[in-house]
Structures are given as C-alpha cells and as structure tokens.
DRENGU-984347 format. One record per residue (C-alpha): residue number from 1; residue in three letters; x, y, z. Coordinates in Angstrom, 1 decimal, always signed. Example, Ala and Ser with C-alpha at 12.3 -4.5 7.8 and 13.67 -1.06 7.14 Angstrom:
<atoms>
[1; 'Ala'; [+12.3; -4.5; +7.8]],
[2; 'Ser'; [+13.7; -1.1; +7.1]],
</atoms>
This chain:
<atoms>
[1; 'Met'; [+0.0; +0.0; +0.0]],
[2; 'Ala'; [+1.5; +3.3; -1.0]],
[3; 'Asn'; [+2.2; +5.8; +1.7]],
[4; 'Tyr'; [+1.0; +8.8; -0.4]],
[5; 'Asp'; [-1.6; +9.4; -3.1]],
[6; 'Ala'; [+0.9; +11.6; -4.8]],
[7; 'Ile'; [+4.5; +12.8; -4.6]],
[8; 'Ile'; [+5.5; +16.1; -6.2]],
[9; 'Ile'; [+9.2; +16.5; -6.9]],
[10; 'Gly'; [+10.0; +20.2; -7.1]],
[11; 'Ala'; [+8.6; +23.1; -5.1]],
[12; 'Gly'; [+8.7; +25.8; -7.7]],
[13; 'Ala'; [+5.6; +27.4; -9.1]],
[14; 'Ala'; [+4.6; +24.4; -11.2]],
[15; 'Gly'; [+4.9; +22.0; -8.2]],
[16; 'Leu'; [+3.1; +24.3; -5.7]],
[17; 'Val'; [+0.2; +24.9; -8.1]],
[18; 'Ala'; [-0.1; +21.1; -8.7]],
[19; 'Ala'; [-0.1; +20.6; -4.9]],
[20; 'Asn'; [-2.8; +23.1; -4.4]],
[21; 'Glu'; [-5.0; +21.4; -7.1]],
[22; 'Leu'; [-4.4; +18.0; -5.5]],
[23; 'Glu'; [-5.2; +19.2; -2.0]],
[24; 'Lys'; [-8.6; +20.4; -3.2]],
[25; 'Tyr'; [-9.4; +16.7; -3.8]],
[26; 'His'; [-8.1; +15.8; -0.3]],
[27; 'Leu'; [-5.3; +13.6; -1.6]],
[28; 'Lys'; [-2.4; +12.8; +0.6]],
[29; 'Val'; [+0.5; +14.7; -1.0]],
[30; 'Leu'; [+4.2; +15.0; -0.3]],
[31; 'Val'; [+6.3; +17.7; -1.9]],
[32; 'Ile'; [+10.1; +17.0; -2.2]],
[33; 'Asp'; [+12.7; +19.6; -3.1]],
[34; 'Ala'; [+16.5; +19.6; -3.1]],
[35; 'Asp'; [+16.7; +23.2; -1.9]],
[36; 'Asn'; [+16.1; +24.3; +1.7]],
[37; 'Arg'; [+13.2; +26.6; +0.6]],
[38; 'Val'; [+10.3; +26.6; -1.8]],
[39; 'Gly'; [+10.2; +28.6; -5.0]],
[40; 'Gly'; [+12.7; +27.1; -7.4]],
[41; 'Arg'; [+13.7; +30.0; -9.7]],
[42; 'Leu'; [+11.4; +32.4; -7.6]],
[43; 'Lys'; [+14.2; +33.2; -5.1]],
[44; 'Thr'; [+14.9; +36.2; -2.9]],
[45; 'Glu'; [+17.8; +37.0; -0.6]],
[46; 'Lys'; [+17.8; +39.7; +2.1]],
[47; 'Ile'; [+21.2; +41.4; +2.7]],
[48; 'Asp'; [+21.7; +44.4; +5.0]],
[49; 'Gly'; [+18.1; +45.6; +4.5]],
[50; 'Phe'; [+18.1; +45.1; +0.8]],
[51; 'Thr'; [+15.8; +42.7; -1.0]],
[52; 'Leu'; [+17.7; +40.9; -3.8]],
[53; 'Asp'; [+15.8; +38.7; -6.3]],
[54; 'Tyr'; [+17.7; +36.0; -8.0]],
[55; 'Gly'; [+18.0; +37.5; -11.4]],
[56; 'Phe'; [+15.9; +40.5; -12.5]],
[57; 'Gln'; [+12.4; +39.1; -12.2]],
[58; 'Val'; [+9.0; +40.9; -12.4]],
[59; 'Leu'; [+5.4; +39.6; -12.2]],
[60; 'Leu'; [+3.3; +40.5; -15.2]],
[61; 'Asn'; [+0.0; +41.0; -13.4]],
[62; 'Ala'; [-2.0; +40.3; -16.5]],
[63; 'Tyr'; [-0.9; +36.6; -16.5]],
[64; 'Pro'; [-4.2; +34.7; -16.5]],
[65; 'Leu'; [-2.9; +31.9; -14.2]],
[66; 'Ala'; [-1.3; +34.3; -11.8]],
[67; 'Lys'; [-4.6; +36.2; -11.5]],
[68; 'Lys'; [-6.2; +32.9; -10.7]],
[69; 'His'; [-3.8; +31.5; -8.2]],
[70; 'Leu'; [-2.4; +34.6; -6.4]],
[71; 'Asp'; [-3.8; +37.2; -4.1]],
[72; 'Tyr'; [-2.3; +40.4; -5.6]],
[73; 'Glu'; [-3.5; +42.6; -2.7]],
[74; 'Ala'; [-1.6; +40.4; -0.2]],
[75; 'Leu'; [+1.5; +40.5; -2.3]],
[76; 'Asn'; [+1.2; +44.4; -2.3]],
[77; 'Leu'; [+2.4; +44.7; -5.9]],
[78; 'Lys'; [+4.3; +47.8; -7.0]],
[79; 'Ala'; [+4.3; +48.6; -10.7]],
[80; 'Phe'; [+6.9; +50.0; -13.0]],
[81; 'Lys'; [+5.8; +52.8; -15.3]],
[82; 'Ser'; [+4.8; +51.6; -18.8]],
[83; 'Gly'; [+7.6; +52.4; -21.4]],
[84; 'Ala'; [+11.3; +52.6; -21.0]],
[85; 'Phe'; [+14.3; +55.0; -20.7]],
[86; 'Cys'; [+16.7; +54.2; -23.6]],
[87; 'Met'; [+20.3; +55.2; -23.8]],
[88; 'Asp'; [+23.4; +54.8; -26.0]],
[89; 'Gly'; [+26.3; +56.7; -24.5]],
[90; 'Arg'; [+25.1; +60.3; -24.1]],
[91; 'Asn'; [+22.1; +59.7; -26.4]],
[92; 'His'; [+19.1; +59.4; -24.0]],
[93; 'Phe'; [+15.4; +59.4; -24.6]],
[94; 'Leu'; [+12.1; +58.2; -23.1]],
[95; 'Val'; [+9.7; +55.7; -24.7]],
[96; 'Glu'; [+6.2; +56.3; -23.2]],
[97; 'Asp'; [+3.0; +54.4; -23.5]],
[98; 'Val'; [+0.6; +56.8; -25.1]],
[99; 'Asn'; [-2.4; +54.5; -24.4]],
[100; 'Arg'; [-1.9; +55.1; -20.7]],
[101; 'Asn'; [-0.6; +58.7; -20.9]],
[102; 'Thr'; [-2.3; +60.6; -23.6]],
[103; 'Thr'; [-0.1; +63.7; -22.9]],
[104; 'Ala'; [+2.8; +61.7; -24.3]],
[105; 'Tyr'; [+1.5; +61.7; -27.9]],
[106; 'Leu'; [+3.5; +64.7; -29.1]],
[107; 'Arg'; [+6.6; +63.6; -27.3]],
[108; 'Met'; [+6.4; +60.1; -28.8]],
[109; 'Ala'; [+5.8; +61.5; -32.2]],
[110; 'Phe'; [+9.3; +63.1; -32.1]],
[111; 'Ser'; [+11.0; +60.3; -30.1]],
[112; 'Pro'; [+14.2; +59.1; -31.8]],
[113; 'Val'; [+13.3; +55.5; -30.9]],
[114; 'Gly'; [+12.2; +55.0; -34.5]],
[115; 'Ser'; [+10.4; +56.5; -37.5]],
[116; 'Ile'; [+6.8; +57.8; -37.4]],
[117; 'Trp'; [+6.0; +54.7; -39.5]],
[118; 'Asp'; [+7.5; +52.5; -36.7]],
[119; 'Lys'; [+5.3; +54.1; -34.2]],
[120; 'Met'; [+2.2; +53.5; -36.3]],
[121; 'Lys'; [+3.3; +49.9; -36.7]],
[122; 'Leu'; [+3.7; +49.7; -33.0]],
[123; 'Ala'; [+0.1; +50.9; -32.4]],
[124; 'Lys'; [-1.1; +48.3; -35.0]],
[125; 'Leu'; [+0.9; +45.5; -33.3]],
[126; 'Arg'; [-0.7; +46.4; -30.0]],
[127; 'Lys'; [-4.2; +46.4; -31.6]],
[128; 'Asp'; [-3.6; +43.1; -33.3]],
[129; 'Val'; [-2.3; +41.1; -30.3]],
[130; 'Leu'; [-5.1; +42.4; -28.1]],
[131; 'Ala'; [-7.6; +41.1; -30.6]],
[132; 'Lys'; [-6.2; +37.6; -30.4]],
[133; 'Ser'; [-6.8; +35.0; -27.7]],
[134; 'Glu'; [-3.8; +33.3; -26.1]],
[135; 'Glu'; [-4.7; +30.1; -27.9]],
[136; 'Leu'; [-4.8; +31.8; -31.3]],
[137; 'Ile'; [-1.4; +33.4; -30.7]],
[138; 'Phe'; [+0.2; +30.1; -29.9]],
[139; 'Asn'; [-1.3; +28.5; -32.9]],
[140; 'Glu'; [+0.6; +30.8; -35.3]],
[141; 'Pro'; [+3.6; +29.7; -37.3]],
[142; 'Glu'; [+6.7; +29.1; -35.1]],
[143; 'Ile'; [+9.2; +31.8; -36.3]],
[144; 'Ser'; [+11.7; +33.9; -34.4]],
[145; 'Thr'; [+10.7; +37.2; -32.9]],
[146; 'Leu'; [+13.3; +39.0; -35.1]],
[147; 'Asp'; [+11.8; +37.5; -38.3]],
[148; 'Tyr'; [+8.3; +38.4; -37.1]],
[149; 'Leu'; [+9.3; +42.1; -36.5]],
[150; 'Lys'; [+10.9; +42.3; -39.9]],
[151; 'Gln'; [+7.8; +40.8; -41.5]],
[152; 'Arg'; [+5.7; +43.5; -39.9]],
[153; 'Gly'; [+8.0; +46.1; -41.4]],
[154; 'Phe'; [+9.7; +47.5; -38.3]],
[155; 'Ser'; [+13.0; +49.3; -39.1]],
[156; 'Lys'; [+16.4; +48.2; -38.0]],
[157; 'Lys'; [+16.5; +51.4; -35.9]],
[158; 'Ile'; [+13.5; +50.5; -33.6]],
[159; 'Ile'; [+14.6; +46.9; -33.4]],
[160; 'Lys'; [+18.0; +47.9; -32.2]],
[161; 'Arg'; [+16.9; +50.7; -29.9]],
[162; 'Phe'; [+13.9; +49.2; -28.3]],
[163; 'Phe'; [+12.9; +45.6; -29.2]],
[164; 'Lys'; [+16.3; +44.0; -28.8]],
[165; 'Pro'; [+17.2; +45.5; -25.4]],
[166; 'Phe'; [+13.6; +45.3; -24.0]],
[167; 'Phe'; [+12.6; +41.9; -25.1]],
[168; 'Gly'; [+16.2; +40.6; -25.1]],
[169; 'Gly'; [+16.2; +41.3; -21.4]],
[170; 'Ile'; [+13.0; +39.4; -20.9]],
[171; 'Phe'; [+14.0; +36.4; -23.1]],
[172; 'Leu'; [+17.6; +36.5; -21.8]],
[173; 'Glu'; [+19.0; +36.4; -25.4]],
[174; 'Glu'; [+20.1; +39.3; -27.4]],
[175; 'Glu'; [+19.3; +38.2; -31.0]],
[176; 'Leu'; [+15.5; +37.7; -30.5]],
[177; 'Gln'; [+15.6; +34.1; -31.7]],
[178; 'Thr'; [+12.8; +33.4; -29.1]],
[179; 'Ser'; [+9.5; +32.3; -30.6]],
[180; 'Ala'; [+7.2; +35.1; -32.1]],
[181; 'Arg'; [+4.4; +33.3; -30.3]],
[182; 'Gln'; [+6.1; +34.0; -26.9]],
[183; 'Phe'; [+6.8; +37.6; -28.0]],
[184; 'Gln'; [+3.2; +38.3; -28.9]],
[185; 'Phe'; [+2.0; +36.7; -25.6]],
[186; 'Ile'; [+4.3; +38.8; -23.5]],
[187; 'Phe'; [+3.6; +41.9; -25.6]],
[188; 'Lys'; [-0.1; +41.3; -24.9]],
[189; 'Met'; [+0.5; +40.9; -21.2]],
[190; 'Phe'; [+2.3; +44.3; -21.1]],
[191; 'Ala'; [-0.6; +45.9; -23.0]],
[192; 'Gln'; [-3.2; +44.5; -20.7]],
[193; 'Gly'; [-1.3; +45.0; -17.4]],
[194; 'Glu'; [+1.9; +46.1; -15.7]],
[195; 'Ala'; [+5.3; +44.8; -14.7]],
[196; 'Thr'; [+5.2; +44.6; -11.0]],
[197; 'Leu'; [+7.4; +43.7; -7.9]],
[198; 'Pro'; [+5.9; +42.0; -4.9]],
[199; 'Gln'; [+6.7; +44.2; -1.8]],
[200; 'Asp'; [+8.7; +41.4; -0.2]],
[201; 'Gly'; [+10.4; +40.1; -3.3]],
[202; 'Ile'; [+9.7; +37.6; -6.0]],
[203; 'Glu'; [+10.0; +34.6; -3.6]],
[204; 'Ser'; [+6.9; +35.8; -1.8]],
[205; 'Ile'; [+4.9; +34.4; -4.7]],
[206; 'Ala'; [+6.0; +30.9; -3.9]],
[207; 'Lys'; [+5.5; +31.5; -0.1]],
[208; 'Gln'; [+2.0; +32.6; -0.8]],
[209; 'Leu'; [+1.3; +29.5; -2.8]],
[210; 'Lys'; [+2.7; +27.3; +0.0]],
[211; 'Ser'; [+0.7; +29.1; +2.6]],
[212; 'Lys'; [-2.5; +27.9; +1.0]],
[213; 'Leu'; [-1.5; +24.3; +1.6]],
[214; 'Gln'; [-2.9; +23.0; +4.9]],
[215; 'Glu'; [-2.5; +19.2; +4.5]],
[216; 'Thr'; [+0.4; +18.8; +2.1]],
[217; 'Gln'; [+3.6; +17.6; +3.6]],
[218; 'Phe'; [+7.1; +18.9; +2.6]],
[219; 'Arg'; [+10.5; +17.4; +2.7]],
[220; 'Leu'; [+13.1; +20.1; +1.8]],
[221; 'Asn'; [+16.9; +19.6; +1.5]],
[222; 'Thr'; [+16.1; +16.2; +0.0]],
[223; 'Lys'; [+17.6; +15.1; -3.3]],
[224; 'Val'; [+15.9; +12.5; -5.5]],
[225; 'Lys'; [+18.1; +9.9; -7.2]],
[226; 'Glu'; [+15.5; +8.1; -9.4]],
[227; 'Val'; [+11.8; +8.0; -10.1]],
[228; 'Arg'; [+10.1; +4.6; -10.8]],
[229; 'Ser'; [+6.5; +3.6; -11.1]],
[230; 'Gly'; [+5.0; +3.8; -7.6]],
[231; 'Glu'; [+8.2; +4.9; -5.8]],
[232; 'Val'; [+10.8; +7.6; -5.4]],
[233; 'Glu'; [+14.4; +6.7; -4.5]],
[234; 'Leu'; [+16.3; +9.5; -2.6]],
[235; 'Ser'; [+20.0; +10.1; -2.9]],
[236; 'Asp'; [+20.6; +8.4; +0.5]],
[237; 'Gly'; [+18.9; +5.2; -0.7]],
[238; 'Glu'; [+15.5; +5.8; +1.1]],
[239; 'Ile'; [+12.5; +4.6; -0.9]],
[240; 'Ile'; [+9.2; +6.5; -0.6]],
[241; 'Glu'; [+6.1; +4.9; -2.1]],
[242; 'Ala'; [+3.3; +6.8; -3.8]],
[243; 'Lys'; [+0.4; +5.8; -6.0]],
[244; 'Gln'; [+1.4; +8.6; -8.5]],
[245; 'Ile'; [+4.2; +11.0; -9.0]],
[246; 'Ile'; [+4.6; +14.5; -10.6]],
[247; 'Ile'; [+8.1; +15.5; -11.6]],
[248; 'Ala'; [+8.1; +19.3; -11.5]],
[249; 'Ala'; [+11.9; +19.6; -11.6]],
[250; 'Asp'; [+14.5; +18.9; -14.2]],
[251; 'Pro'; [+13.6; +15.2; -15.0]],
[252; 'Val'; [+16.7; +14.2; -17.0]],
[253; 'Lys'; [+18.7; +12.5; -14.2]],
[254; 'Met'; [+15.9; +11.2; -12.0]],
[255; 'Tyr'; [+13.9; +9.7; -14.9]],
[256; 'Pro'; [+16.4; +8.6; -17.5]],
[257; 'Gln'; [+13.7; +7.0; -19.7]],
[258; 'Leu'; [+12.7; +10.4; -20.8]],
[259; 'Val'; [+14.8; +11.6; -23.7]],
[260; 'Gln'; [+14.9; +15.3; -23.4]],
[261; 'Asp'; [+17.4; +17.7; -24.9]],
[262; 'Leu'; [+16.6; +20.9; -23.1]],
[263; 'Ala'; [+18.7; +24.0; -23.6]],
[264; 'Trp'; [+18.7; +27.0; -21.3]],
[265; 'Asn'; [+19.4; +30.8; -21.4]],
[266; 'Asp'; [+21.5; +32.2; -18.6]],
[267; 'Thr'; [+21.6; +35.7; -17.1]],
[268; 'Gln'; [+24.1; +37.8; -15.0]],
[269; 'Gln'; [+22.9; +40.5; -12.7]],
[270; 'Tyr'; [+24.7; +43.0; -10.4]],
[271; 'Tyr'; [+23.0; +44.8; -7.4]],
[272; 'Phe'; [+24.3; +48.1; -6.3]],
[273; 'Ser'; [+23.5; +50.4; -3.4]],
[274; 'Ala'; [+23.4; +54.2; -4.1]],
[275; 'Lys'; [+22.4; +57.3; -2.3]],
[276; 'Lys'; [+20.8; +59.0; -5.3]],
[277; 'Asn'; [+18.9; +57.8; -8.4]],
[278; 'Pro'; [+20.0; +59.6; -11.6]],
[279; 'Phe'; [+17.5; +57.8; -13.8]],
[280; 'Pro'; [+13.8; +58.7; -14.6]],
[281; 'Lys'; [+11.8; +57.4; -11.7]],
[282; 'Gly'; [+9.8; +54.2; -12.2]],
[283; 'Tyr'; [+11.1; +53.2; -15.7]],
[284; 'Ile'; [+13.3; +50.3; -16.7]],
[285; 'Thr'; [+16.4; +51.7; -18.4]],
[286; 'Leu'; [+17.6; +50.0; -21.6]],
[287; 'Ser'; [+21.0; +50.2; -23.2]],
[288; 'Phe'; [+21.3; +49.8; -26.9]],
[289; 'Ala'; [+25.0; +50.6; -27.1]],
[290; 'Glu'; [+26.6; +48.6; -29.9]],
[291; 'Asp'; [+29.4; +47.1; -27.8]],
[292; 'Gly'; [+27.9; +47.8; -24.4]],
[293; 'Leu'; [+28.0; +45.5; -21.5]],
[294; 'Ile'; [+24.7; +46.6; -19.9]],
[295; 'Asn'; [+21.4; +45.3; -21.2]],
[296; 'Asn'; [+19.0; +46.9; -18.7]],
[297; 'Leu'; [+19.1; +48.7; -15.4]],
[298; 'Ala'; [+16.3; +49.3; -12.9]],
[299; 'Val'; [+16.2; +51.4; -9.7]],
[300; 'Leu'; [+14.0; +48.9; -7.8]],
[301; 'Ser'; [+13.6; +50.9; -4.7]],
[302; 'Asp'; [+11.9; +53.7; -6.6]],
[303; 'Val'; [+9.2; +51.1; -7.6]],
[304; 'Ala'; [+9.1; +49.1; -4.4]],
[305; 'Pro'; [+10.5; +51.2; -1.5]],
[306; 'His'; [+10.8; +48.1; +0.8]],
[307; 'Tyr'; [+13.6; +46.7; -1.5]],
[308; 'Ala'; [+16.1; +49.1; +0.1]],
[309; 'Pro'; [+16.7; +50.6; +3.6]],
[310; 'Lys'; [+15.6; +54.1; +4.2]],
[311; 'Gly'; [+17.9; +56.7; +2.6]],
[312; 'Lys'; [+19.4; +54.3; +0.0]],
[313; 'His'; [+18.5; +53.0; -3.5]],
[314; 'Leu'; [+18.8; +49.5; -4.8]],
[315; 'Ile'; [+19.9; +49.4; -8.4]],
[316; 'Ser'; [+19.7; +46.2; -10.5]],
[317; 'Val'; [+22.0; +45.9; -13.6]],
[318; 'Ser'; [+21.5; +43.0; -16.0]],
[319; 'Ile'; [+24.4; +42.5; -18.4]],
[320; 'Arg'; [+25.0; +40.7; -21.6]],
[321; 'Asn'; [+26.8; +37.4; -21.2]],
[322; 'Gln'; [+30.4; +37.8; -20.2]],
[323; 'His'; [+31.4; +34.4; -18.9]],
[324; 'Ala'; [+35.1; +34.9; -19.4]],
[325; 'Lys'; [+35.4; +38.1; -17.4]],
[326; 'Ser'; [+36.0; +38.3; -13.6]],
[327; 'Asp'; [+33.4; +39.9; -11.4]],
[328; 'Asp'; [+35.7; +42.8; -10.5]],
[329; 'Lys'; [+36.3; +43.5; -14.2]],
[330; 'Ile'; [+32.6; +43.5; -14.9]],
[331; 'Glu'; [+31.9; +45.8; -12.0]],
[332; 'Glu'; [+34.5; +48.2; -13.3]],
[333; 'Glu'; [+33.1; +48.1; -16.9]],
[334; 'Ile'; [+29.5; +48.7; -15.7]],
[335; 'Lys'; [+30.6; +51.9; -13.9]],
[336; 'Arg'; [+32.9; +53.0; -16.7]],
[337; 'Glu'; [+30.0; +52.6; -19.2]],
[338; 'Leu'; [+27.6; +54.6; -17.1]],
[339; 'Ile'; [+30.1; +57.3; -16.3]],
[340; 'Ser'; [+30.9; +57.7; -20.1]],
[341; 'Ser'; [+27.1; +58.2; -20.5]],
[342; 'Gly'; [+27.2; +61.1; -18.1]],
[343; 'Tyr'; [+26.3; +59.5; -14.8]],
[344; 'Glu'; [+29.3; +60.6; -12.7]],
[345; 'Gly'; [+27.5; +59.6; -9.4]],
[346; 'Val'; [+28.0; +55.9; -10.4]],
[347; 'Arg'; [+31.6; +56.2; -9.0]],
[348; 'Asn'; [+30.0; +56.1; -5.5]],
[349; 'Trp'; [+27.8; +53.0; -6.1]],
[350; 'Glu'; [+28.6; +50.1; -3.8]],
[351; 'Leu'; [+28.3; +46.5; -5.1]],
[352; 'Ile'; [+26.0; +44.4; -2.8]],
[353; 'Lys'; [+26.1; +41.1; -4.7]],
[354; 'Asn'; [+26.0; +39.6; -8.2]],
[355; 'Tyr'; [+24.2; +36.6; -9.4]],
[356; 'Lys'; [+25.1; +34.3; -12.3]],
[357; 'Val'; [+21.9; +32.5; -13.0]],
[358; 'Arg'; [+22.3; +29.2; -14.9]],
[359; 'Lys'; [+19.2; +27.7; -16.4]],
[360; 'Ala'; [+17.3; +30.9; -15.9]],
[361; 'Leu'; [+14.8; +30.2; -18.8]],
[362; 'Pro'; [+14.3; +27.2; -21.1]],
[363; 'Lys'; [+14.9; +27.6; -24.8]],
[364; 'Leu'; [+11.9; +26.0; -26.6]],
[365; 'Asp'; [+11.4; +25.1; -30.2]],
[366; 'Asn'; [+7.6; +24.6; -30.0]],
[367; 'Asn'; [+6.0; +27.1; -27.6]],
[368; 'Ala'; [+2.4; +26.4; -26.5]],
[369; 'Tyr'; [-0.1; +28.1; -24.2]],
[370; 'Thr'; [-1.7; +24.9; -23.1]],
[371; 'Arg'; [-2.2; +21.3; -24.3]],
[372; 'Pro'; [-4.3; +18.3; -23.6]],
[373; 'Phe'; [-3.8; +17.4; -19.9]],
[374; 'Glu'; [-3.3; +13.7; -20.8]],
[375; 'Glu'; [+0.0; +14.6; -22.4]],
[376; 'Ser'; [+1.4; +15.3; -18.9]],
[377; 'Arg'; [+1.6; +11.6; -18.4]],
[378; 'Ile'; [+5.0; +10.2; -19.3]],
[379; 'Gly'; [+4.9; +6.8; -17.6]],
[380; 'Glu'; [+2.8; +4.5; -15.5]],
[381; 'Gly'; [+1.5; +6.9; -12.8]],
[382; 'Ile'; [+4.2; +9.4; -13.6]],
[383; 'Tyr'; [+3.5; +13.0; -14.8]],
[384; 'Leu'; [+5.6; +16.0; -15.9]],
[385; 'Ala'; [+5.2; +19.7; -15.0]],
[386; 'Gly'; [+7.3; +22.8; -15.7]],
[387; 'Asp'; [+7.3; +25.8; -18.0]],
[388; 'His'; [+9.7; +23.9; -20.4]],
[389; 'Leu'; [+6.6; +22.0; -21.5]],
[390; 'Leu'; [+4.6; +25.1; -22.6]],
[391; 'Asn'; [+6.3; +28.4; -22.7]],
[392; 'Pro'; [+9.1; +30.0; -20.5]],
[393; 'Ser'; [+7.0; +32.1; -18.1]],
[394; 'Leu'; [+5.4; +32.0; -14.6]],
[395; 'Asn'; [+2.1; +31.6; -16.4]],
[396; 'Gly'; [+3.5; +28.5; -18.3]],
[397; 'Ala'; [+4.8; +27.0; -15.1]],
[398; 'Met'; [+1.4; +27.4; -13.3]],
[399; 'Glu'; [-0.5; +26.1; -16.3]],
[400; 'Ser'; [+1.7; +23.0; -16.5]],
[401; 'Gly'; [+1.1; +22.4; -12.8]],
[402; 'Glu'; [-2.6; +22.5; -13.3]],
[403; 'Leu'; [-2.4; +20.1; -16.3]],
[404; 'Ala'; [-0.3; +17.5; -14.4]],
[405; 'Ala'; [-2.6; +17.6; -11.4]],
[406; 'Arg'; [-5.7; +17.2; -13.6]],
[407; 'Ala'; [-4.2; +14.1; -15.3]],
[408; 'Leu'; [-3.2; +12.6; -12.0]],
[409; 'Ile'; [-6.7; +13.2; -10.5]],
[410; 'Leu'; [-8.4; +11.6; -13.5]],
[411; 'Asn'; [-6.2; +8.5; -13.1]],
[412; 'His'; [-6.8; +8.5; -9.3]],
[413; 'Asn'; [-10.5; +8.5; -9.7]],
[414; 'Ser'; [-10.6; +5.9; -12.5]],
</atoms>
C-alpha cells in the first residue's frame, strides 16, 4: 500500500500549483525539493536591509494563471511605469505608452526610438495582439521574434533601440531568436497589465502558494536519485512509495527513460547600493550601445521602496553574457560605461552582490499556451510539469502544474 496518493518533486511554481490542485481533492501529498526553501527560480535573498531577487524578475499582473492563483493585494504589488528609458552613450530618450498617458502623444511623435512609421506599426501591433486569444497566438507559425518584427515592417532602428534591449532582457537572449508566439503573448501581457514587484520580493509568490497548503507535507533539503512507477528513491537510498508522481523539476537524471534535450538561457545581474537615483523614476532603463556591457538597469527601490533601507537606493544591472570576465572586471566596466554616458555619481555606487543564474529560462522550439492534460503523463503513474513543457514564463509553469494535477486526479478516480 502506497504511503502517499501523490509525490511532487520540485517546489517551484509548477509543483506548488499542482499541490494546491491535488489538495482540493483531499489527496495525501508529499512535496520534495533539493533546496532548503520553496520557490525554485522564484528566489529572494535579504542582505543588510536590501531585497535581492535571484535575477531581474518581475510579475506581469495580466498573466491569467497568476490572477487565478495569487492574491495580488496580499503581495502588495508595486508597478513599473509603462515604457522605458533608452540610452546609448550620451544619447538618452524616453519611450512612453501613449495608451496610458495621452499627454505623451506629441513627445512620442518626435521620439528618436524609430520613425513615425515604426510608431504607427507599434500601435497596429498592440491592436492586433489584443484582438487575439492566447490560444490563437500560440497556434501561429513558429518563427523567431526577429523575423516576425521584420515581417511586420519594423525598421532596423527601432529593433536595435527598443525591441532588442527590452525583449532581449525578458527572453535572456540578445538576438531575438525566441518564438514570435512568446513575443506576442508577452507583448499582450504588457498591453493588458503592468510589470510589478511584490513588496517582499519575488519569492513571496512561492511563499503565498505554499501558505494555502494545509494538508500537504514537505521534505526540503532532499535530493531525488530516481523515479520509478510507484516509488521515489532518494539520494541516500531511502524509498518513498506513492500511487502517483509528478516531476516538477529537471527530470533528466531522475527519470532517464525520458529523452529530453533541453537548452537554457543564462543571465548575469549585479546589485548596487546608491544614495541617489540619476534615472527617470519608475522606468526600466535599456542600453542599446553597440558594444555595451549593460542590457538593462532598474532602480528597484523607486518602484518598491521596501527593497532598500531608508535613505538608500537598490539598483539592478543586468548584463550581456560575459562568462570569461571576472566579477571585479565586470563591475569596473559597468561603472565606466555609465560614467561615459554622463552618470558621474556611479563612482560612489557600492556593489552588494552579483548573481550568475544558470538555467534561468528554457529555450523552446515549440511554444504552446496549453495542451491536452493527458499529455502530462510520461509513464505509469508518472507525470511531468514545468514551463519547459509550454512556454518560458510563470504563467506557463502554473498552467503546467494544473495540467499535471488534472491528469493525476483523473487517473486516481478511475
């Protein structure tokens, strides 16, 4: 007789959503994770009064699954302003969302981000994606974002100055090879909502999901060696039995029967403390310098004041991949690049910590919004969850968790 109705391996967003779905059916569930905390890639560290998220992460509050599973009021979300501050050396300008700030029409008409035709095409793109359902977007031909933008007639200028730094920072790759399906979905989410920060950091999303679980058991700091039908073997040799199992973590080593060649995008991020903020308040800053190190910069404490102690600012700098350079060298180059752009005060910034996030986002060849829940089943009583099955986003992770739970429940009741 199995000890549990279900074991979930992985306490990230996918695993926690699956656990919440299974608990509704009063199943006896155990969640196992190798880390000492829940959240997976939703990770936050507190250092000297600063709130440091693991990689530059935001919650797009228009995500359908996030709206379904999260209590936004309890998270006390703080929103970035729509648009971006763009720079290349001493060439600086603001890109504003005229749909939310009608006074910006004239300024945007003369903005050097692109031609007047680019701005008209941008308005048409917004109208088109808002008219499509998510399912329709993900049924379109699978081409790269860059090819899609070219097909829509956008100039090289606006692609270089806006699309590459903005969406390159979201996709964690600079050449916009990510699926145009994913681009349209994310573009729609920005058009419908805002990019936000939870007051207590991105990990508070996972903590909130866990707090809803009243009966589910957890075993953290526990590594899984192998998954077999009806049982999980831990790295110390212990066997835990379960009627069914959901793998909501990287399955390659623990379930070798699954042939999966999954590639990932990485990211590098540096957190600085500063006494003053020299950038436009509330906007993400994008760098489109040809040989620049910086991809984007954000003064997080201007958006979410709790991210920094009183009297100080927390500044996040995400850089283009520089694996060969030392941390000290990168810190020097970040400051030199900003000083050459006219920001002398950067000399006094103090580095708090940097993160090199491996496996930050999966690279996918066939992006989907959802799929038949039966496809979550990969073996006898074994199911798979994770954003790598659908699309690289919090929404994709949550949807995959729901689908795996639904497949498991159907089999449990049959």
